[in-house]
Structure formats: C-alpha cells, structure tokens
N, C-alpha and C positions, 0 to 999 in steps of 0.2 A: 415521288413527288410526280405527278402528272403534267403533261406538258399545258394543259389547262391551269392545272391550280396554279403553276409558274408565271402562269400568263396573268390571274389573278394577280398573286403575291408582288410581282414589277408593277403594275398601277397602282395599287394600292400604295407599294413604297412609294409612288410617286407623288399620291395624292398626299403621302403625308409631307413630303418635301415642302408641300405648297404650303403647308398650314404654316410655317413662322414667315413665309415671303409673305404671304397673304397679310399676316398680323403687320408685317412691316407696312408694309403699303398701304390698308388701311390706318396703321397709326399715321402714318404721313401726311396724307390724305385727309383726316378729322384733323390736322392742326391747320393745313393748307385752307379746308373749306370750316374754319374757327371753334368745331365741338367735333367730338368723338361720336355722337351721335347720328353727325349729320352725314359724317364715312359710315358709320353702320345700314343707315338707309340707304347711300347711293352704291353699297355693293350688295347689300339684297336685292336693291333694285335690277343693277343690272344683268343680276345672278337670274332675278326670275325672265327677264328679257332673253337670255342669252337659252334660258330655258323653255321658254314661246315659241322662241326660231327652231329650234331640235323639235320640239312640239309640229309645230307646221310640218319643216321638210320630211318626217317620218311617216307625217299623217297618223298621228295618234288620233284613234275616235274617242270623243271624249264622253264619259258618263252622263245622264241624264243627268238630273237635278234631283227627281227621288234617289234614284242608286247613291250619290255622293249624299243626301243627308240621312242617307240609313248607316252610316259609320257612326259606331259610338263616340262619343265629345273628346277622349282624349286622343283620338288618333290626328285630331287636326294637332294637337301640341307641338309636333316635330320642328314648324315652322317658329313656333317659340322660342324651344332650344336650340335652334339654328339662328337667332335672334341674339340670345342670350353668347353663345360659343363667340359669334363674329365682334360682338360687342366687347365680352370679355378679354378676345385676343388683342384688339386694337387697343384698348384701355391697359389691360397688366403690363401684356407681354415687353413693351419697351420700357418699363418699369422695376421687373423682373430681370428683363434679357429674355432672349428667346430659348436658351434651354434648357434654363430655370423654370419660363413659364409651361414649356412643352412636356419637361420631364415629370410636372404635376399632372398636367392633364393627361397623359399617359396613362398614369397612378389610376386617376381616377378611369381610365375608359379598362385599364384592365379589369380593375375593380367589378364594376356593374357589368362589362362583358363574360365576367364568369359565373356573375349570380345570375343573367340573362340565360345564358348557358345552362346553367345546372338545373334551371327550373324549368327553362324550354319558355320562358314568358316572352310577350307578344311578338308570338310569331317564328320563334326561332326554337331550333330541332334542339333536345334537350342532350347537352351533353356534359356528365356530371365531372364534379369538380373531383379532381385527382391530387395525389399528393405531387406527380410532376407539375402539375399545373400550378401547386401551390408554390411549389419551389421557384417553377419561373416567376411567377407573380411577386415573390421574397425578392428576388435576384434586380426587379424594375425598381422595386421601392428602396432593393442600396443604392442600386443606380441615382435615382430622384436623388436619395440622400444626399452622394457623394457631388451630385450637382447643385444643388442648394447650398450646401456647407463649405463650396470652394468660390463663393459669390464674394 
C-alpha cells in the first residue's frame, strides 16, 4: 500500500466516521427547528456556503453557462441523491440506531460500488467483480445482519 493510498484511506475513514455524527447532529437540529426537512435544508445550505468559500479561496474558474448546460441531465442528480442521504440519515438513524442505520447504508454502498466498478459505469474504471470481492461483500452482509438482529 503506497503512502498516497494510505492517506486516501485515512481521509475516507474519517469521512465515514462523520456519517453517524452528522446524522445525530442533523436529527437534533430537526427537533430543535421543528421538522427534519428544515434540518436537511439547513445542512445543505451550510454545506453549500462552505464549498462556495473554498471555491473563492482556491480561485476555481467557473465554466461558461454553455459548458455547464452541455452536461447530460442525469449528471445533475448527485445533489438530489445527497439530499435524500441527508434526510434519510437524520430521519432514520435516530429511529434505527447509528450502527443499524450505517450498517444498512454500507451494504447499499458496497453493493452499488461493486456493480459500478464491474461495469465501469458513470466514470469509474472497470474493476471486475471477483470471488474475493464477493466474499468481502458477503462478510458485509453477515456483519450487517449481526448488527440488525442484536437490536
């Protein structure tokens, strides 16, 4: 494992650690504001402002409107998926428990990731599904099942 990959691994691990923390914080914010959708809107607004500040600080050159509009319609769906992820986490994680919610989402992430890699879909390089990867995914299913049935 290269030092660069190890760095990526550590950052991804820390981002993953933030997922249940974010769900809990947003859930409490939803209770404070009176509705989970208000917390989701607040979350995405704060995230957008943070990203805009970084864009300004890094001086990212914005594309022309023509270039932006040339993207296929489905490329604009990432924000919708992100909104569902934020709303789902803040709404379901407190009801299911952090470990139960995250274990199910990890199962979804691993399943979709294997397929996206196998077919080289939506910009990913092709990485065929192997027995080892299926075994690893099976271990994820097994781990998720243990967490779910120990509630």
